[in-house]
SEMARLO-204144 format. One record per residue: x, y, z of N, C-alpha, C in turn. Coordinates in steps of 0.02 Angstrom, whole numbers, plus 50000, padded with zeros to 5 digits. Each point is the difference from the previous one (the first is absolute). Layout:
XYZXYZXYZ;...
END
This chain:
538365276453574499315000349976499864995149946;500484996849976499854995249947499604994150024;500124998450070499664994550028499195001450006;499815006449999499305001950004499654998649927;500425001349951499774998249930499864992749991;500524995850030499914992749994499414998150041;499885002950063499444997150036499325002849971;499995005349967499455002249963499854995949942;500474997949961499914995749948499744992350026;500244998450059499794993650030499245000850019;499785005650027499325001350015499545000149935;500275003249951499605000349940499914993049968;500534995949997499974993449981499494995750038;499995000950066499544997350045499295001649986;499905006349988499265001949987499794997749935;500504999349943499804997249935499824992550010;500394997050037499854992150017499404998950027;499845004250057499374999450035499395001249949;500025005749964499475001749960499884994649943;500584998249968499864994749943499784993750023;500254997850060499864993250024499245000050026;499765005250030499364999750024499495000049938;500145003849950499604999549944499974993349967;500594996749995500074993349970499654995150038;500065000250068499644995050043499245000849989;499735006150003499285001149993499754998049930;500475001249952499814997749932500004992049990;500444996850038500034993049995499424996550041;499835003050053499384997750036499415001549964;499905005649965499455001449964499854995449938;500654997949969499914995749937499854992950026;500284998550064499734992950023499295000050020;499745005850024499285000050015499524999749938;500275002549950499644999949938500014993649965;500544997050002500074993249973499684994450037;499925000950063499694995250039499264999049987;499744994149988499304999249985499654999350067;500284996850045499694998750068500205006050046;499545002150037500105005550047500234996850064;500614997150003500234996850065500375006050034;500094999350056500325005550041500704998150010;500264994849975500774998650003500275003549942;500575002850014500405003349941500624995749993;500184997649942500584996849987500565004649987;500544999950035500525005449989500534996749957;500045003049948500574998049951500725002250019;500504997149974500725002250018500065007049969;499645001649949500075007249976499735005450050;499474997750030499715004750052500435000650064;500384994850017500405000050054500595004649986;500245000049943500575003949975499825007050000;499385001849982499795006650009499885002650067;499774995750043499995001450072500735001150027;500414995749985500705000950027500315006449975;499825002049934500255006449975499745005950039;499374999550019499695004650044500375001150072;500124994850027500395000150062500735002849993;500314998049944500695002649991499935007749981;499535001849970499875007849985499855003550066;499624996750051499915003750058500624999750040;500444995349995500614999650038500475005949974;500075000849937500395004349973499785007450020;499355000650001499735007050017500115001350073;499954995250045500175001550067500715000650017;500454996349971500735000950004500235006549978;499695001949938500205007049977499765005850040;499394999650035499715005150040500405000350065;500114994450036500364999950060500755001649992;500274997949942500715001649981500095007849991;499575003249966500045006349986499885004850063;499564997750043499915003850062500634999150041;500284994250003500644998950038500605004349969;500045000549934500545004049973499825007250012;499425002449995499865006950017500195002050068;499804995550050500255001350074500795000350006;500314995549962500715000350001500275006149973;499765002549941500225006649977499865006050047;499404999750028499845005650043500424999750066;500194994250020500465000450065500755001649979;500174999149940500675002649979500105007049996;499405003549979500015007649992500005003250062;499694997250059499955003850062500454997050040;
END
């Protein structure tokens, strides 16, 4: 059952990464919008924004791996009991 705690922790880390990175990306885009004098439709993506987007994808991966892993472990435990 320790593996379920590890997978739950992995899911929580994933949720945290997705939550924080989404707010950081939106904050970065909003700051760029305010600083821009011209209302051009092109958005310059900075390396910092790319890092936040990558962190969001890593968080999503952690969450999905934790969810599917815990489902798999629960099916294994149920099969052993019966």
